[in-house]
C-alpha positions in Angstrom: -22.5 -5.0 26.2 -19.3 -3.1 25.6 -19.3 0.5 27.0 -18.3 2.5 24.0 -17.9 5.6 26.2 -14.9 4.0 27.9 -12.8 3.8 24.8 -9.9 6.3 24.7 -7.4 7.1 22.0 -4.2 5.1 22.5 -0.9 6.5 21.1 1.0 3.7 19.6 4.8 3.8 18.7 5.7 4.5 15.1 6.8 0.9 14.4 3.4 -0.7 15.1 1.5 -3.3 13.0 -2.1 -4.4 13.3 -2.6 -8.0 12.0 -6.2 -8.9 11.2 -6.2 -12.7 10.4 -8.6 -15.5 11.5 -6.1 -18.4 11.0 -4.7 -18.7 14.5 -1.4 -20.5 13.5 -0.6 -17.9 10.9 -1.6 -15.0 13.2 0.8 -16.3 15.9 3.6 -16.8 13.4 3.2 -13.3 12.1 3.1 -11.9 15.6 6.3 -13.7 16.6 8.3 -12.8 13.6 7.2 -9.1 13.5 8.0 -8.7 17.2 11.5 -10.2 16.5 12.0 -7.4 14.0 11.2 -4.8 16.6 7.5 -4.0 15.7 4.8 -3.7 18.3 2.1 -6.1 17.2 -1.6 -5.9 17.8 -3.9 -8.7 16.6 -7.6 -9.3 15.7 -9.3 -12.4 14.5 -12.4 -11.0 13.0 -13.2 -8.0 10.8 -15.3 -6.0 13.2 -12.7 -6.3 16.0 -10.0 -5.4 13.5 -11.8 -2.2 12.3 -12.4 -1.1 15.9 -8.8 -1.7 16.9 -7.5 0.2 13.8 -9.6 3.2 14.8 -8.5 3.0 18.4 -4.7 2.6 18.1 -3.9 4.2 14.7 -1.2 1.7 13.8 1.7 2.3 11.4 0.5 -0.4 9.1 -2.3 -3.0 8.8 -1.8 -6.6 7.6 -5.3 -7.5 6.5 -6.7 -10.8 5.4 -9.6 -10.7 2.9 -11.8 -13.6 4.1 -12.7 -12.7 7.7 -15.7 -13.3 10.0 -18.2 -10.5 10.6 -16.6 -8.0 8.1 -14.4 -8.9 5.2 -11.1 -7.3 4.3 -12.5 -5.4 1.3 -15.2 -3.7 3.5 -12.6 -2.8 6.1 -10.3 -1.3 3.5 -13.2 0.7 2.0 -14.2 2.1 5.4 -10.7 2.9 6.5 -9.9 4.7 3.3 -12.7 7.2 4.1 -11.0 7.9 7.4 -7.3 7.4 7.2 -4.2 7.0 5.0 -2.8 4.1 7.1 -0.8 1.7 4.9 -2.7 -1.5 4.2 -1.0 -4.7 3.1 -3.5 -7.4 1.9 -3.1 -11.1 2.5 -4.6 -12.8 -0.5 -5.3 -16.4 -1.6 -3.0 -17.9 -4.3 -4.4 -17.3 -7.8 -7.1 -14.9 -6.8 -6.0 -12.0 -9.1 -9.5 -10.4 -8.9 -9.1 -10.1 -5.1 -5.7 -8.3 -5.6 -7.1 -5.9 -8.2 -10.2 -5.1 -6.2 -8.1 -4.6 -3.1 -5.8 -2.2 -4.8 -8.7 -0.3 -6.3 -10.2 0.1 -2.8 -7.0 1.7 -1.6 -4.7 -1.0 -0.4 -1.1 -0.2 -0.8 0.2 -3.6 -1.6 -0.6 -7.3 -1.3 1.2 -10.6 -0.6 -0.1 -14.0 -1.8 -0.5 -17.0 0.5 1.5 -19.1 1.1 4.3 -16.6 1.6 7.7 -16.7 3.3 8.2 -14.7 6.5 11.3 -13.1 4.9 9.2 -11.7 2.0 6.5 -10.5 4.3 8.9 -8.6 6.5 10.5 -7.0 3.3 7.0 -5.9 2.1 6.2 -4.4 5.5 9.5 -2.5 5.6 9.1 -1.3 2.0 5.5 -0.2 2.5 6.4 1.8 5.7 9.5 3.3 3.9 7.3 4.4 1.0 4.9 6.3 3.3 7.4 7.8 5.7 10.4 9.4 3.9 11.1 12.4 1.7 13.9 12.8 -0.7 15.1 14.1 -4.1 13.6 12.9 -7.4 14.8 14.5 -10.6 13.4 14.1 -14.1 15.2 15.3 -17.3 12.7 15.3 -20.1 15.4 16.1 -22.8 17.8 13.2 -21.9 14.9 10.9 -20.8 16.7 10.3 -17.6 15.6 10.1 -13.9 17.7 10.3 -10.7 16.7 9.4 -7.2 18.9 11.1 -4.5 21.5 11.8 -7.2 21.7 8.2 -8.4 20.4 7.1 -11.9 17.1 5.4 -11.9 16.8 2.6 -14.4 13.4 2.9 -16.1 11.7 1.4 -19.1 10.4 4.0 -21.6 6.8 3.7 -20.4 7.9 3.7 -16.8 9.7 7.0 -17.4 6.7 8.5 -19.2 4.4 7.5 -16.4 6.7 8.9 -13.7 7.2 12.1 -15.7 3.4 12.5 -15.9 3.0 12.1 -12.1 6.0 14.3 -11.3 4.7 17.1 -13.5 1.3 16.9 -11.8 2.4 16.2 -8.2 -0.5 16.1 -5.8 -3.0 15.6 -8.6 -5.0 12.3 -8.8 -5.4 10.6 -12.2 -7.8 7.8 -13.1 -6.4 4.7 -14.7 -8.0 5.6 -18.0 -6.5 9.1 -17.9 -3.1 7.6 -17.4 -3.6 5.1 -20.2 -4.6 7.9 -22.6 -1.7 10.2 -21.7 1.1 7.6 -21.5 0.0 4.7 -23.8 -2.5 6.4 -26.1 -6.3 6.3 -26.8 -6.2 2.7 -28.1 -5.3 1.4 -24.6 -8.3 2.8 -22.8 -9.9 0.2 -20.7 -6.7 -1.9 -20.1 -6.4 -0.6 -16.5 -4.5 -3.6 -15.3 -1.5 -2.3 -17.4 -1.5 0.8 -15.2 -1.5 -1.2 -11.9 1.4 -3.3 -13.1 3.5 -0.3 -14.1 2.6 1.6 -10.8 3.8 -1.5 -8.9 7.2 -1.5 -10.8 7.6 2.3 -10.2 6.9 1.9 -6.5 9.6 -0.7 -6.2 12.2 1.5 -7.8 11.2 4.6 -5.8 11.7 2.5 -2.7 15.4 1.9 -3.5 16.4 5.1 -1.6 15.4 4.9 2.1 15.5 8.7 2.4 12.7 9.3 -0.1 9.1 9.8 0.6 8.1 10.7 -3.0 5.4 8.0 -3.0 2.6 6.9 -5.4 -0.6 6.9 -3.5 -3.6 4.8 -4.4 -6.8 7.0 -4.3 -9.8 4.8 -3.6 -12.3 4.7 -6.4 -10.1 7.1 -8.5 -6.6 6.0 -9.4 -3.2 7.3 -8.4 -1.4 10.4 -7.2 2.3 11.3 -6.5 3.0 12.8 -3.1 6.2 13.9 -1.5 
């Protein structure tokens, strides 16, 4: 039996990634390539071990498979979101849209679909960390219908602008998906929550364009979204 009293808090460097994946070959490939990029990598091959390690080391980001022994990725995500705001990037199976939607609703920050290229995964890791770490200038001009990020024009579709304007005007306030649909798209769109998820994803990508910004759209588990920064 493991002596729980012997566990101590470990302070891990800022560029640390916990990979929770039960496919050994993929796990080792992720470890190798992340370490080449300068990240300190910790690994776990089952859900229970991954949850314990996440609590112990407080990593900068977690790469989390969904199908895991002992405890699946959804349950880990649900538990961690009660305790922490650590960025979570889900590793999902090809074509399983329901997994991606459920994961995002439980509080995951992003997902990547298997099979994926290492280059894309590294980019997602960088972008997710960038989104959660930096602070910068975001300006909205309601009269001219223009937005600027760190002084540079932000190219937005009309509904992207309306959604961003809503979040900026209510910074720090959480909105449900239906509240966003009603305010941005109108009452007739109530229930089409996938539309909100897609537009939030697009906005996140555009807000990441400036590495000095930490104005970030946060997923609130069981609720919806909030703009921080």
